[in-house]
C-alpha positions as CSV (number, residue, x, y, z in Angstrom):
1,M,-0.1,0.0,0.0
2,Q,0.9,3.6,-0.8
3,C,0.1,6.9,0.7
4,E,0.7,9.1,-1.3
5,R,-0.4,13.1,-1.2
6,R,-1.2,15.2,-3.9
7,P,-1.3,19.0,-4.7
8,A,-4.9,19.8,-3.4
9,L,-7.2,20.9,-6.5
10,F,-9.2,22.9,-4.4
11,S,-8.2,25.8,-1.6
12,G,-8.8,24.1,1.7
13,L,-9.6,20.9,0.4
14,G,-6.2,18.0,0.0
15,V,-5.9,15.1,-1.7
16,V,-4.4,11.8,-0.6
17,D,-4.2,8.6,-2.9
18,A,-4.2,5.1,-1.0
19,V,-3.4,2.9,-4.1
20,L,-1.8,-1.0,-4.4
21,K,2.1,-0.9,-4.6
22,E,3.2,-2.3,-7.9
23,T,5.2,-4.7,-6.7
24,C,1.8,-6.3,-6.0
25,P,1.6,-9.2,-8.6
26,V,-2.0,-10.3,-9.4
27,L,-2.1,-14.1,-10.2
28,R,-3.9,-15.6,-12.9
29,L,-5.2,-18.4,-10.6
30,G,-6.0,-18.3,-7.1
31,V,-7.0,-15.3,-4.6
32,M,-4.8,-13.4,-2.7
33,D,-4.0,-10.1,-0.1
34,A,-1.3,-8.1,-1.0
35,V,-1.1,-7.0,2.7
36,L,1.5,-3.8,3.5
37,K,0.8,-1.9,6.8
38,E,0.7,1.7,5.9
39,T,3.7,4.0,7.0
40,C,2.2,7.3,6.9
41,P,1.8,9.7,10.2
42,V,-1.1,10.1,12.0
43,L,-1.6,13.6,10.7
44,G,-5.0,14.8,12.4
45,L,-9.2,15.6,12.4
46,G,-10.6,15.6,8.9
47,V,-13.5,14.5,7.0
48,V,-13.2,12.8,3.4
49,D,-15.5,14.9,1.6
50,A,-15.8,13.3,-1.7
51,F,-13.8,10.3,-3.5
52,E,-12.8,8.6,-6.9
53,P,-11.0,5.6,-8.1
54,V,-7.8,5.7,-9.0
55,I,-7.3,3.0,-11.8
56,Q,-3.4,1.9,-13.1
57,A,-3.8,3.1,-17.0
58,G,-3.7,0.0,-19.4
59,N,-5.5,-2.0,-16.4
60,E,-9.1,-0.6,-16.9
61,M,-10.4,-3.7,-18.4
62,L,-9.0,-5.9,-15.4
63,V,-9.7,-4.0,-11.9
64,H,-13.5,-5.2,-11.3
65,H,-14.4,-3.5,-8.2
66,I,-12.7,-1.4,-5.2
67,L,-14.0,-1.9,-1.8
68,L,-12.3,0.3,1.4
69,Y,-12.9,-0.9,4.5
70,A,-12.6,0.3,8.1
71,C,-11.0,-1.9,11.0
72,P,-11.7,-2.2,14.2
73,S,-9.7,-0.1,16.4
74,D,-8.2,-3.2,18.7
75,V,-7.2,-5.4,15.3
76,S,-4.0,-7.4,15.1
77,L,-2.5,-6.4,12.3
78,S,0.5,-8.2,10.1
79,S,1.8,-7.4,7.0
80,A,2.0,-10.9,5.8
81,P,0.6,-11.6,2.6
82,G,-2.0,-13.6,3.4
83,E,-5.6,-14.8,1.1
84,C,-9.0,-12.5,1.1
85,Y,-11.9,-13.9,2.9
86,I,-10.3,-16.3,5.2
87,P,-12.3,-16.0,8.5
88,N,-8.7,-16.5,10.8
89,S,-7.5,-13.7,9.2
90,A,-7.1,-10.0,10.7
91,F,-8.2,-8.7,7.6
92,F,-12.0,-10.5,7.9
93,Q,-12.8,-8.1,10.9
94,C,-12.7,-5.4,8.6
95,W,-16.0,-5.2,7.3
96,Q,-17.2,-1.5,7.9
97,I,-17.3,-0.3,4.4
98,L,-16.2,3.8,3.9
99,A,-16.2,3.8,-0.3
100,A,-17.7,1.3,-3.3
101,W,-16.7,1.3,-6.3
102,A,-16.9,-0.7,-9.8
103,I,-16.2,-0.8,-13.4
104,G,-17.4,1.8,-15.4
105,G,-18.3,4.5,-12.3
106,K,-16.1,7.5,-10.8
107,G,-16.7,8.8,-7.6
108,L,-19.2,10.0,-5.1
109,Q,-19.3,13.8,-3.4
110,F,-21.0,13.5,0.1
111,P,-23.5,16.6,0.9
112,D,-22.2,19.3,2.9
113,N,-23.7,18.6,6.0
114,T,-21.7,15.0,6.5
115,G,-18.7,13.2,5.3
116,L,-16.4,10.1,6.5
117,S,-15.0,11.1,9.8
118,L,-11.4,9.7,10.4
119,G,-9.2,10.7,13.3
120,A,-11.8,11.3,15.9
121,P,-12.3,9.4,18.8
122,G,-13.8,6.4,18.1
123,D,-12.7,6.5,14.3
124,A,-11.2,3.2,12.5
125,V,-7.2,3.6,13.0
126,Y,-6.9,1.3,10.0
127,G,-8.3,0.3,6.7
128,K,-8.3,-2.4,3.9
129,L,-8.3,-1.6,0.7
130,E,-9.5,-4.4,-1.5
131,V,-9.2,-4.6,-5.0
132,H,-11.1,-7.4,-7.2
133,Y,-9.8,-8.1,-10.5
134,N,-10.9,-10.2,-14.0
135,N,-7.6,-11.5,-15.0
136,P,-8.0,-14.5,-17.4
137,N,-4.7,-14.0,-19.4
138,G,-1.9,-14.2,-16.5
139,T,0.0,-12.3,-14.0
140,F,0.3,-8.3,-14.3
141,T,1.2,-5.8,-11.9
142,D,-1.1,-3.3,-10.6
143,S,-1.4,0.3,-8.6
144,S,-5.3,1.1,-8.4
145,G,-6.8,2.6,-5.7
146,V,-9.0,5.2,-4.4
147,R,-8.6,8.9,-4.3
148,L,-9.9,10.6,-0.8
149,Y,-10.3,14.4,-1.0
150,Y,-10.4,15.7,2.4
151,T,-11.1,19.1,4.4
152,N,-10.7,20.0,7.9
153,N,-14.2,21.5,7.9
154,L,-16.1,19.1,10.0
155,R,-19.2,18.2,9.5
156,Q,-22.8,18.3,11.3
157,F,-22.8,14.6,10.6
158,D,-20.5,11.6,10.2
159,A,-21.6,9.5,7.2
160,G,-22.0,5.5,6.9
161,V,-22.4,3.0,4.4
162,L,-25.1,0.4,4.8
163,E,-24.5,-3.0,3.0
164,V,-27.3,-5.2,1.5
165,G,-28.7,-8.0,-0.6
166,A,-27.5,-11.7,-0.8
167,H,-25.4,-13.4,1.1
168,V,-22.3,-13.6,-1.5
169,V,-21.3,-17.1,-1.0
170,D,-24.6,-19.0,-0.8
171,P,-25.8,-22.8,-1.8
172,Y,-28.9,-21.1,-2.9
173,V,-27.7,-18.0,-4.5
174,F,-27.8,-19.5,-8.1
175,I,-29.3,-19.0,-11.4
176,P,-30.6,-21.9,-13.9
177,P,-28.8,-21.3,-17.1
178,Q,-31.5,-20.6,-19.9
179,A,-33.4,-18.2,-17.4
180,Q,-34.9,-15.1,-19.6
181,S,-35.5,-13.0,-16.2
182,Y,-34.5,-14.9,-12.7
183,H,-34.5,-13.1,-9.4
184,L,-32.7,-13.1,-6.3
185,Y,-34.1,-11.3,-3.0
186,G,-31.9,-10.1,0.2
187,L,-33.7,-8.9,3.3
188,C,-32.6,-7.0,5.8
189,K,-35.3,-6.1,9.0
190,T,-33.7,-2.8,11.2
191,D,-35.6,-4.4,14.2
192,K,-32.7,-5.4,15.5
193,F,-29.9,-3.1,14.7
194,R,-30.1,-1.7,18.1
195,D,-28.5,-5.3,19.1
196,V,-25.8,-5.2,17.0
197,N,-24.9,-1.0,17.3
198,G,-24.9,-1.3,20.7
199,Q,-27.2,1.7,21.7
200,D,-29.9,3.2,20.2
201,V,-30.3,3.5,16.4
202,A,-31.0,7.2,15.0
203,D,-33.1,7.4,11.8
204,M,-31.2,6.9,8.8
205,Q,-31.0,9.6,5.9
206,V,-30.8,7.6,3.2
207,F,-28.7,10.0,0.5
208,A,-26.6,7.8,-2.3
209,Y,-26.9,4.6,-3.5
210,F,-25.0,1.9,-5.5
211,L,-26.0,-1.0,-6.7
212,H,-24.1,-4.1,-8.4
213,T,-24.2,-7.5,-9.8
214,H,-22.2,-8.9,-12.3
215,L,-22.2,-10.1,-16.2
216,A,-25.7,-11.5,-16.0
217,G,-27.4,-8.8,-14.3
218,R,-30.0,-6.7,-15.9
219,A,-32.3,-5.1,-13.0
220,V,-31.8,-3.9,-9.1
221,E,-34.4,-2.8,-7.4
222,I,-33.6,-1.9,-3.2
223,A,-37.6,-1.7,-1.5
224,H,-38.2,0.1,1.3
225,F,-41.1,-1.2,3.5
226,R,-42.7,0.6,6.6
227,N,-45.5,-1.3,9.5
228,G,-45.5,-3.9,6.5
229,S,-46.3,-1.1,3.4
230,Q,-43.7,-0.3,0.7
231,I,-43.3,3.4,1.0
232,G,-40.6,3.7,-2.3
233,F,-37.6,2.7,-3.3
234,L,-33.9,3.3,-1.9
235,G,-32.3,2.7,-4.9
236,R,-33.5,1.4,-8.5
237,D,-32.1,0.6,-12.1
238,M,-34.3,-1.3,-14.3
239,T,-31.6,-1.4,-17.0
240,F,-28.5,-2.0,-15.1
241,D,-25.6,-2.5,-16.8
242,F,-22.3,-4.0,-15.9
243,N,-19.9,-2.2,-17.7
244,L,-22.0,1.3,-16.0
245,Q,-21.8,0.9,-12.3
246,E,-22.3,3.7,-10.5
247,S,-23.0,5.9,-7.4
248,R,-26.3,7.5,-7.6
249,Y,-28.0,10.2,-5.2
250,M,-31.2,9.9,-4.3
251,E,-34.2,12.2,-5.7
252,N,-35.0,13.2,-2.2
253,I,-33.3,12.0,1.1
254,T,-35.0,9.3,2.4
255,T,-35.3,8.2,6.2
256,V,-35.2,4.8,7.4
257,R,-36.8,4.5,10.7
258,M,-35.7,1.3,13.2
259,G,-38.1,-1.1,12.2
260,D,-38.1,-0.5,8.3
261,T,-37.3,-3.5,6.3
262,I,-35.2,-3.4,3.1
263,Q,-35.5,-5.7,0.2
264,V,-33.5,-6.1,-2.8
265,D,-34.6,-7.7,-5.9
266,C,-32.2,-8.8,-8.3
267,T,-33.0,-9.5,-12.2
268,Y,-31.0,-11.6,-14.0
269,N,-30.7,-13.0,-17.6
270,T,-28.2,-16.4,-18.5
271,M,-29.9,-17.5,-21.8
272,D,-26.4,-17.2,-23.1
273,R,-25.2,-20.2,-20.8
274,T,-25.8,-23.7,-20.3
275,S,-24.6,-24.2,-16.5
276,V,-25.9,-23.0,-13.5
277,T,-24.4,-19.2,-12.0
278,V,-23.3,-19.6,-8.5
279,G,-22.7,-17.1,-6.5
280,G,-19.4,-15.7,-5.7
281,L,-16.5,-13.5,-6.1
282,G,-15.9,-14.4,-9.8
283,T,-17.1,-12.1,-12.8
284,M,-19.3,-15.1,-14.5
285,Q,-20.5,-16.0,-10.8
286,E,-22.9,-13.3,-9.4
287,M,-23.5,-11.0,-6.7
288,C,-27.0,-9.2,-5.5
289,L,-25.9,-6.1,-3.2
290,G,-26.9,-2.8,-2.9
291,F,-25.2,0.2,-0.8
292,L,-26.5,2.8,1.0
293,Y,-24.8,5.8,1.6
294,F,-26.3,7.5,5.2
295,Y,-25.7,9.9,8.1
296,P,-25.5,10.2,11.1
297,R,-23.2,6.9,11.1
298,N,-24.0,3.8,13.3
299,N,-21.9,0.6,13.7
300,I,-23.8,-2.0,11.4
301,S,-21.7,-2.8,8.4
302,N,-23.7,-5.1,6.5
303,C,-27.5,-6.9,6.5
304,L,-27.8,-9.6,4.0
305,S,-29.9,-13.2,4.2
306,S,-30.3,-16.5,2.1
307,P,-33.1,-18.6,1.6
308,N,-34.1,-21.2,4.3
309,L,-31.7,-24.3,3.7
310,T,-34.1,-27.0,4.5
311,Y,-37.3,-25.9,2.9
312,T,-35.4,-24.8,-0.3
313,N,-34.0,-28.7,0.0
314,Q,-37.4,-30.2,0.4
315,A,-39.2,-28.3,-2.6
316,L,-36.8,-28.9,-4.9
317,N,-36.2,-32.3,-3.6
318,L,-32.6,-31.9,-3.1
319,S,-30.0,-33.9,-0.9
320,S,-27.3,-31.3,-0.8
321,P,-26.7,-27.8,-2.3
322,S,-24.3,-29.3,-5.0
323,D,-27.6,-31.8,-5.9
324,I,-28.5,-28.2,-8.3
325,N,-25.9,-29.2,-10.9
326,S,-27.6,-32.4,-11.4
327,I,-31.2,-30.9,-12.1
328,Q,-32.3,-31.2,-16.2
329,W,-33.4,-27.6,-16.2
330,S,-36.0,-26.5,-18.8
331,K,-39.1,-24.1,-17.9
332,D,-40.6,-26.2,-15.7
333,T,-37.7,-26.4,-13.4
334,I,-36.8,-22.9,-13.3
335,D,-39.8,-21.8,-12.6
336,L,-39.8,-24.3,-9.9
337,A,-36.7,-23.0,-8.4
338,Q,-38.2,-19.3,-9.1
339,R,-40.9,-20.0,-6.7
340,T,-39.1,-21.6,-3.9
341,I,-36.7,-18.8,-3.6
342,R,-39.4,-16.8,-3.7
343,M,-41.6,-18.3,-1.0
344,A,-38.7,-19.3,1.7
345,N,-37.7,-17.6,4.4
346,Q,-35.3,-15.6,4.7
347,S,-32.6,-16.0,7.3
348,I,-30.9,-12.7,8.3
349,E,-27.6,-11.8,9.6
350,I,-27.1,-8.1,10.6
351,Y,-23.4,-7.4,11.2
352,S,-20.8,-4.7,12.4
353,N,-17.3,-4.8,12.7
354,Q,-17.3,-6.8,16.2
355,Q,-20.4,-9.1,16.2
356,S,-23.2,-10.3,14.4
357,V,-27.3,-11.2,15.1
358,S,-29.5,-13.6,13.0
359,D,-33.3,-12.6,12.2
360,S,-35.7,-14.2,10.1
361,G,-38.5,-12.3,8.1
362,S,-40.8,-13.3,4.4
363,L,-40.2,-11.4,1.2
364,S,-42.8,-8.8,0.5
365,N,-44.4,-8.2,-3.1
366,I,-42.4,-5.1,-4.6
367,T,-44.9,-2.2,-6.2
368,E,-43.2,-0.6,-9.4
369,P,-43.7,3.2,-9.3
370,A,-45.9,5.3,-12.0
371,S,-42.8,6.4,-13.5
372,A,-39.0,7.2,-12.1
373,T,-35.9,9.1,-12.3
374,C,-32.3,8.8,-12.6
375,N,-30.0,10.6,-10.9
376,N,-26.1,10.2,-11.6
377,A,-23.9,10.7,-8.6
378,T,-20.6,10.5,-10.4
379,F,-18.4,13.2,-11.0
380,D,-15.1,14.4,-12.4
381,L,-13.0,16.3,-9.3
382,P,-10.0,16.7,-12.0
383,A,-12.9,19.0,-14.1
384,A,-13.9,20.8,-11.4
385,T,-12.2,24.7,-10.8
386,S,-13.6,25.7,-7.3
387,A,-14.0,23.3,-4.0
388,P,-16.9,21.8,-3.2
389,G,-19.5,24.1,-1.2
390,T,-18.5,27.1,-3.1
391,N,-21.0,28.9,-5.1
392,D,-19.6,28.5,-8.3
393,A,-22.3,25.5,-9.3
394,S,-20.8,24.6,-12.6
395,S,-17.7,23.6,-11.5
396,V,-19.2,20.8,-8.8
397,P,-22.5,18.3,-8.9
398,L,-25.7,19.3,-7.6
399,F,-27.3,17.7,-4.8
400,N,-31.0,17.4,-4.6
401,S,-30.9,19.9,-6.9
402,A,-29.0,22.3,-4.5
403,R,-25.9,20.1,-3.7
404,S,-23.1,23.0,-3.0
405,G,-20.5,21.3,-3.1
406,T,-11.7,-15.8,-12.5
407,L,-12.0,-12.9,-10.0
408,Q,-8.2,-11.9,-8.5
409,C,-8.5,-10.3,-4.8
410,L,-5.8,-7.9,-3.3
411,T,-6.1,-6.4,0.0
412,A,-4.3,-3.8,1.9
413,L,-4.1,-2.1,5.4
414,L,-3.5,1.3,5.5
415,G,-3.7,3.7,8.4
416,L,-6.9,5.6,8.2
417,S,-5.9,8.6,10.9
418,L,-3.2,10.1,8.6
419,L,-4.8,12.6,6.0
420,F,-5.1,15.8,7.5
421,L,-1.8,17.7,8.8
422,Q,-2.2,20.3,5.9
423,A,-5.6,21.2,5.8
424,A,-5.3,20.9,9.6
425,L,-2.9,23.8,9.7
426,G,-4.5,25.9,6.5
427,T,-1.5,25.4,4.3
428,N,-1.7,24.3,1.3
429,M,-0.7,20.6,0.1
């Protein structure tokens, strides 16, 4: 991991690149971590106002997606390389997402009243930079990562990110071949958020979202329910394009109250495939995920679900999940599998960096809106000529029409409380 301070593009706004070292090889086979402890010093208190990807030239088609996580303050760190998603590794404890990017997207700029807090008491000391690759043609090196734009002008609220959807690796996250329109689901009930958070959870003000599937994905919806009735959407793209995965602003900031339910519905097309597509990290495998940017921050990192295993086995007459590969798939068996997944009770896991709590629930019918709008939250910071928050509206994106300003995985650890000396002192980078 390298930490490179760059000249500020705007007055009072600093820039730090958190990227992999070019000496980190990305192998053709297997999944690995390039784990390098950040050596940048602790520089003070600040707020990340925006982020964008930094993709090494020539690797644009190889870098699949990037995630920046916060690690628990008491995590035991090591600089030794290790594999991603290994339960016994220190990196497996780092699940609080700070920023998410995927192919085709740019970045996200936070509203004036919120941002990612770093350096304050209780903030993460280290983060995990995780870069996923689609690399079918051999070993190469990469230095991609995330560029963080920061300021010492503190915000009223700390921002957080909640991941919702289906468990990535689950026996019944699968899609039959030759399916024209097949759905996978994720259910999140907020009733037990307090148990995971360790204290009461304030209403979550959702201001942006990011949707994610792989190549077979055609549509993603995040429906919002209260007291058993749908009250709207927290994200929606009915023409999802794998090569254009962008963060987007909500049309209006939307309140998620404790007791509300969030349901993710992903639609897939596998007419070009002859075998079952399973859930997983690989580009030819699938995911069904949404990331909600909100304030004020809490300790909840993920709220994911999977269909009840016993019910699904019985309904599909399976003795084990691997039997799905022996099913003779036809329209009738595809329809049976879809009804089974739809009717199964959902097993829900709610996570923080420290613990998890289980819940369960059933899926609801989603009511489609009469009309929909598309709000693109991506931006191109290098093209801007003044700092976010200034009156030059042409230089920054609008926020709700009033914004002023075979897959591989490499992971690196970086110091999070490292960004802010020059900005805090009011000097240029």
